[in-house]
C-alpha positions in Angstrom: -41.3 -122.6 -62.1 -38.3 -122.1 -59.8 -35.2 -121.0 -61.3 -31.8 -120.4 -59.8 -29.3 -118.0 -61.6 -25.7 -118.3 -60.8 -23.2 -115.8 -61.8 -19.4 -116.1 -61.2 -18.1 -112.8 -62.7 -18.6 -109.2 -62.5 -19.9 -108.9 -66.1 -22.1 -112.0 -65.4 -23.7 -110.1 -62.4 -25.0 -107.6 -65.0 -26.6 -110.4 -67.1 -28.0 -111.9 -63.9 -29.7 -108.7 -63.3 -31.2 -108.5 -66.7 -32.5 -112.0 -66.5 -33.9 -111.6 -63.1 -35.8 -108.4 -64.1 -37.2 -110.0 -67.4 -38.2 -113.4 -65.6 -39.8 -111.5 -62.7 -42.1 -109.7 -65.2 -43.5 -113.1 -66.0 -45.9 -114.4 -63.4 -44.8 -118.1 -64.1 -41.3 -117.8 -62.5 -39.8 -117.6 -59.0 -36.3 -116.4 -59.3 -33.4 -117.0 -56.9 -30.1 -115.3 -57.6 -26.5 -116.0 -56.6 -24.2 -113.2 -57.7 -20.4 -113.4 -57.7 -19.9 -112.5 -54.1 -22.9 -114.7 -52.9 -21.1 -117.7 -54.8 -17.9 -116.9 -52.9 -19.7 -116.7 -49.6 -21.8 -119.8 -50.0 -19.6 -121.9 -52.0 -20.5 -123.3 -55.4 -20.8 -126.9 -54.1 -23.6 -125.8 -51.7 -25.4 -123.7 -54.1 -25.4 -126.5 -56.8 -26.5 -129.0 -54.3 -29.5 -127.0 -53.3 -30.2 -125.9 -56.9 -30.2 -129.5 -58.2 -32.6 -130.8 -55.5 -35.0 -127.8 -55.1 -35.3 -126.0 -58.4 -36.9 -126.8 -61.8 -34.0 -124.9 -63.6 -30.4 -123.6 -63.1 -29.0 -120.9 -65.2 -25.1 -120.5 -65.0 -23.6 -117.3 -66.2 -20.1 -118.8 -66.3 -17.8 -121.1 -68.3 -19.3 -124.6 -69.2 -16.4 -126.2 -67.1 -17.5 -124.3 -63.9 -21.1 -125.4 -64.6 -20.2 -129.1 -65.2 -18.0 -129.2 -62.1 -20.7 -127.7 -60.0 -23.6 -130.0 -60.9 -21.7 -133.3 -61.6 -21.9 -134.7 -58.0 -25.8 -134.2 -58.0 -26.8 -135.5 -61.4 -29.3 -138.3 -61.1 -31.6 -139.1 -64.3 -33.0 -137.2 -67.0 -36.6 -137.5 -65.6 -35.5 -135.9 -62.3 -32.7 -133.5 -63.0 -33.6 -129.9 -63.4 -32.9 -128.2 -66.7 -29.4 -126.6 -66.8 -28.4 -123.7 -69.1 -25.0 -121.9 -69.4 -24.6 -118.3 -70.6 -21.1 -117.2 -71.3 -20.0 -114.1 -69.3 -20.3 -111.9 -72.3 -23.7 -112.9 -73.1 -22.9 -114.0 -76.7 -23.9 -117.8 -76.3 -26.7 -119.7 -74.4 -26.1 -123.3 -74.1 -28.5 -126.1 -73.2 -26.3 -128.3 -71.0 -28.6 -130.8 -69.0 -32.2 -132.3 -69.2 -32.7 -130.7 -72.6 -36.1 -132.1 -73.1 -37.8 -133.3 -69.9 -36.0 -130.7 -67.7 -36.9 -128.0 -70.3 -33.4 -126.8 -70.8 -33.9 -126.4 -74.6 -36.9 -124.2 -74.2 -35.2 -122.2 -71.6 -32.2 -121.7 -73.8 -34.3 -120.3 -76.6 -36.2 -118.0 -74.2 -32.9 -116.6 -72.6 -31.5 -116.2 -76.1 -34.4 -114.0 -77.1 -33.9 -111.9 -73.9 -30.1 -111.4 -74.4 -30.1 -111.6 -78.2 -27.5 -114.5 -77.8 -26.9 -117.5 -80.0 -28.7 -120.5 -78.7 -26.6 -123.7 -78.7 -28.8 -126.8 -78.7 -27.1 -130.1 -79.4 -29.8 -132.7 -79.0 -30.1 -134.8 -82.3 -33.7 -134.7 -82.6 -34.0 -130.9 -82.4 -31.2 -130.6 -85.0 -33.3 -132.7 -87.2 -36.6 -130.8 -86.4 -38.1 -133.9 -85.0 -40.1 -134.3 -81.8 -38.5 -136.9 -79.5 -40.7 -139.3 -77.7 -39.9 -137.7 -74.4 -41.1 -134.3 -75.6 -44.4 -135.9 -76.9 -44.8 -137.1 -73.4 -44.0 -133.7 -71.8 -46.2 -131.6 -74.2 -49.3 -133.8 -73.7 -48.9 -134.6 -70.1 -48.1 -138.4 -70.5 -45.9 -140.6 -68.2 -43.0 -142.4 -69.9 -43.2 -146.1 -69.1 -39.6 -146.8 -69.5 -36.8 -144.4 -70.1 -34.4 -146.9 -71.6 -37.0 -147.8 -74.2 -37.7 -144.2 -74.7 -33.9 -143.6 -75.6 -33.9 -146.6 -77.8 -36.9 -145.3 -79.8 -35.4 -141.8 -80.0 -32.2 -143.3 -81.4 -34.2 -145.3 -84.1 -36.1 -142.2 -84.9 -32.9 -140.1 -85.4 -31.5 -142.9 -87.5 -34.1 -142.5 -90.0 -36.0 -145.7 -89.1 -39.9 -146.0 -89.3 -41.5 -145.4 -85.9 -45.2 -146.1 -85.7 -47.3 -143.8 -83.5 -50.7 -144.8 -82.0 -53.0 -142.9 -79.7 -55.7 -145.2 -78.7 -58.0 -142.0 -78.2 -56.8 -140.3 -81.5 -56.3 -137.1 -79.5 -52.7 -136.5 -80.6 -51.9 -135.8 -84.1 -49.1 -138.0 -85.5 -46.0 -136.0 -85.0 -43.4 -135.2 -87.8 -41.2 -138.1 -88.5 -43.6 -140.8 -87.3 -46.0 -142.9 -89.1 -49.6 -144.1 -88.7 -50.4 -147.7 -88.4 -48.0 -149.6 -90.7 -47.1 -153.1 -91.4 -43.4 -152.5 -91.3 -41.8 -150.4 -88.7 -38.7 -150.8 -86.3 -40.4 -149.3 -83.3 -43.8 -148.2 -81.9 -45.0 -145.5 -79.6 -48.5 -146.2 -78.0 -50.5 -143.6 -76.0 -52.6 -145.7 -73.7 -54.0 -146.4 -70.2 -53.5 -150.1 -70.4 -51.3 -152.3 -68.3 -50.6 -154.7 -71.1 -50.5 -153.8 -74.7 -52.3 -156.1 -76.8 -50.0 -157.8 -79.5 -52.2 -156.8 -82.4 -51.1 -153.2 -81.8 -47.6 -154.3 -82.7 -46.7 -154.4 -86.4 -42.9 -154.5 -86.1 -41.2 -157.0 -88.8 -40.5 -160.1 -86.9 -36.8 -159.8 -87.5 -36.8 -156.4 -85.6 -38.6 -157.8 -82.6 -36.6 -158.1 -79.4 -37.3 -161.0 -77.0 -40.9 -161.0 -75.6 -41.4 -160.6 -72.0 -44.0 -163.3 -71.1 -45.1 -161.6 -67.9 -46.2 -158.2 -69.5 -46.5 -159.2 -73.3 -44.3 -156.1 -74.1 -41.5 -155.8 -76.7 -38.5 -153.5 -76.1 -39.2 -151.7 -79.4 -42.5 -150.6 -78.1 -42.7 -147.5 -75.9 -45.8 -146.9 -73.7 -46.8 -143.4 -72.9 -49.4 -143.4 -70.3 -52.3 -141.1 -70.3 -53.8 -140.2 -66.9 -57.5 -140.5 -67.7 -58.9 -142.9 -65.1 -61.1 -141.9 -62.1 -61.8 -144.1 -59.1 -65.3 -143.8 -57.7 -65.1 -145.0 -54.0 -67.6 -145.4 -51.2 -66.7 -147.0 -47.8 -67.8 -147.5 -44.3 -66.1 -145.5 -41.6 -62.6 -146.4 -40.5 -62.3 -148.7 -43.5 -58.8 -150.6 -43.4 -56.4 -148.6 -45.6 -54.3 -151.7 -46.6 -57.4 -153.7 -47.7 -58.6 -150.5 -49.8 -55.2 -150.3 -51.6 -55.1 -154.1 -52.3 -58.6 -154.0 -53.7 -58.0 -151.1 -55.9 -54.8 -152.6 -57.3 -56.3 -156.0 -57.8 -59.3 -154.5 -59.8 -57.0 -152.2 -61.9 -54.9 -155.2 -62.8 -57.9 -157.5 -63.6 -59.2 -154.7 -65.9 -55.8 -154.2 -67.6 -55.5 -150.6 -66.4 -52.1 -149.2 -65.5 -52.0 -147.9 -62.0 -50.2 -144.8 -63.2 -53.2 -143.7 -65.5 -55.3 -143.0 -62.4 -55.8 -139.2 -62.3 -58.1 -138.8 -59.3 -60.4 -140.4 -56.7 -64.1 -139.3 -56.4 -66.2 -139.7 -53.3 -68.9 -138.1 -51.1 -67.7 -135.0 -49.2 -68.4 -136.6 -45.7 -65.6 -139.1 -46.6 -63.0 -136.3 -47.4 -61.1 -137.2 -44.2 -61.4 -140.9 -44.4 -57.9 -142.2 -43.6 -58.1 -145.1 -46.2 -59.0 -142.8 -49.0 -56.5 -140.2 -48.1 -53.7 -142.9 -48.0 -54.7 -144.3 -51.2 -54.5 -140.8 -52.9 -51.2 -140.3 -51.3 -50.0 -143.7 -52.5 -51.2 -143.0 -56.0 -49.9 -139.3 -55.8 -53.3 -138.0 -57.1 -56.1 -135.7 -55.8 -59.5 -136.4 -54.3 -62.7 -134.7 -55.6 -65.6 -134.7 -53.4 -69.3 -134.2 -54.0 -72.2 -133.2 -51.6 -75.1 -135.4 -50.8 -77.3 -133.1 -52.8 -75.1 -133.3 -55.9 -75.3 -137.1 -55.6 -79.0 -137.1 -55.1 -79.3 -135.3 -58.5 -77.9 -138.3 -60.4 -78.3 -141.3 -58.2 -81.6 -142.6 -59.8 -79.4 -143.6 -62.8 -77.7 -146.3 -60.7 -78.6 -149.2 -58.4 -79.1 -148.1 -54.7 -78.6 -149.7 -51.5 -81.1 -149.1 -48.8 -78.5 -149.6 -46.1 -76.3 -147.0 -47.6 -79.2 -144.6 -47.9 -80.0 -145.0 -44.3 -76.5 -144.3 -43.3 -75.4 -141.5 -45.8 -78.8 -140.1 -47.1 -78.0 -141.4 -50.6 -78.3 -145.0 -52.1 -75.2 -145.1 -54.1 -71.7 -143.2 -54.1 -69.1 -144.8 -56.4 -71.0 -144.6 -59.6 -72.6 -141.2 -59.2 -69.5 -139.4 -58.3 -67.9 -140.7 -61.7 -70.7 -139.1 -63.6 -70.5 -135.9 -61.6 -66.7 -135.8 -62.3 -67.6 -136.0 -66.0 -66.3 -139.4 -66.4 -67.7 -142.3 -68.3 -68.1 -145.7 -66.3 -66.1 -148.5 -67.6 -66.2 -150.7 -64.6 -69.6 -150.9 -62.9 -69.8 -150.8 -59.1 -68.0 -153.7 -57.4 -69.2 -154.4 -53.8 -66.7 -155.5 -51.1 -67.2 -155.9 -47.5 -67.8 -152.3 -46.4 -66.5 -150.7 -49.6 -67.7 -150.1 -53.2 -65.5 -149.2 -56.2 -66.3 -148.2 -59.6 -63.9 -147.1 -62.4 -64.5 -144.3 -65.0 -62.5 -142.7 -67.8 -62.4 -139.1 -68.9 
């Protein structure tokens, strides 16, 4: 985690030094500091511009006013902004200022308070009620928030004491405090899923509490989808396969099988395809990694699947897309699909 620490006073410089030493003793942090003289030299505007764009968190040792004026021109959205924390120049108070949850400002506030023995000031309502907001459920479990506006709406319902249903389709996450298991009467629902469209049978809201239904995606505004990245694409292709055709085929197959494209965690293929442009571009488009397996590894499991003599003559193995899913510890949910010069299988972890 990259953290910028900014001090604007002589006493603040002492606190900066303490925090720098404490954080550098922890291997998880990369610290960049700006003491009083450095701030005067580089100008607060330039430091904040760099900090808001390039750092995970910013710690101000200053007044809240200075911090607010510094970051204001560069604030974007809560899922992008770094966590911003303010420590007063005497080290008495530590305030979570921006991106309390997704940016980690609340957690950082508590950590700094333990270092300085200062009083943590956290004003987010869910924390005050000792509830876990939907954004924190996503953060703690590595999930993707489908819609931030719906996320905020569900959080407001939760804080207001309304019944919020929590469904994890894999039952891997325990129902958090303040939420309910499947119920016939609720104001909102959180569903952890890899699906593109949520089946209406999962929604148990009272009819009077439902918002207008979107006919295109069958989703209600009182239902928040948290996307689990547990899908693996097994891909085989001929040399110099068209990258646009590959991307279009993958998107089409995912849509046809009601799989959210954001749930794809990685691509698996044979190692001799590790430099194939179409696969590299697909991974870049999906923002995921590629896992490759050797011919010998594939040979060890290929007898479990249908094989192609043509592929065997070309590569030395008769199948790629299905065996690599097994080798990746995945379970096949879409058997091998054959296209002209490409094969695609889909698995789930």
